N, C-alpha and C positions, 0 to 999 in steps of 0.2 A: 541622125548622122551629123547634122550641123552642130548640135549641142556637144557631141563628143569632139568634133574637130575644133570647136572654140575652146574647149577645156585643154586639149593638147597644145594648141597655139599659146594659150596663157601659160601653161607649164613651161613651154620652150622659151617664152619671153622672160620668165622669172629666172631661168637658168642662164640665159644669155646676158641678162643684166648683171649677174654676179660674176660671170666668167668673161672678162674682157678679151677682145681680139688679140691673138698672139699667145695667150696663156693656154696651157693644156689641162691644168687642173687647179682647183682651189678648195680648201676646207671651209665649211660653213657650219654654223650651229643648225641643228634640225629645226629649232624654233624659228629661224629666219625663213625657212621654206613654208612652215605652217602659217606664220603671220603674213606672208606675202600672198597667201591664197593658193599655194601649190596643192594640187590634187594627187595624192599618192596612188590612188586607185586607177589612174589613167596614164598608161605608158604605151609606146609603140612596139617595143620589144624588150627582150632581156638578153644580155651578153655576158659571157664569162671572160674575164680579163686574164692575161698571161700569168698574173700572180695567183689565179684561182678564185679571186673574189667575183661575186656576181653583181652586175650593174643593171639597174632598172633604167631603161633608156626612153628618151623622148626625142625622136628624130636623131640628130647628131650628138646629143648630150646624154650623159649617163650619170646616175646617182648611185654611189656606193655608201652603204651605211657602215661607218667605221665602229661606232658604238651607239648606245641609245641616245646620245646627245649630239653627235657629230656626223656630218655627211661629207663626202668627197664628190664634188662635181667635176666630171671629166668631159673633155671634147674628144670624140672618136674621130679616127682618120677617115 
């Protein structure tokens, strides 16, 4: 359980570092997340956005895969 929690916290801190306070979303290359040590297999939940796109979420942040090389990081309400 501690291992999973530490992975989720690391994922959250990577997303937080890229999405500054006050911004709702930012596009990043998928490689940025990979090289930062983001673990795509560990998320807290999945949410469907009003646009119909599915976001993999880690606490209050979501990652939407726009294409194979680009991700959209969003901050949920």
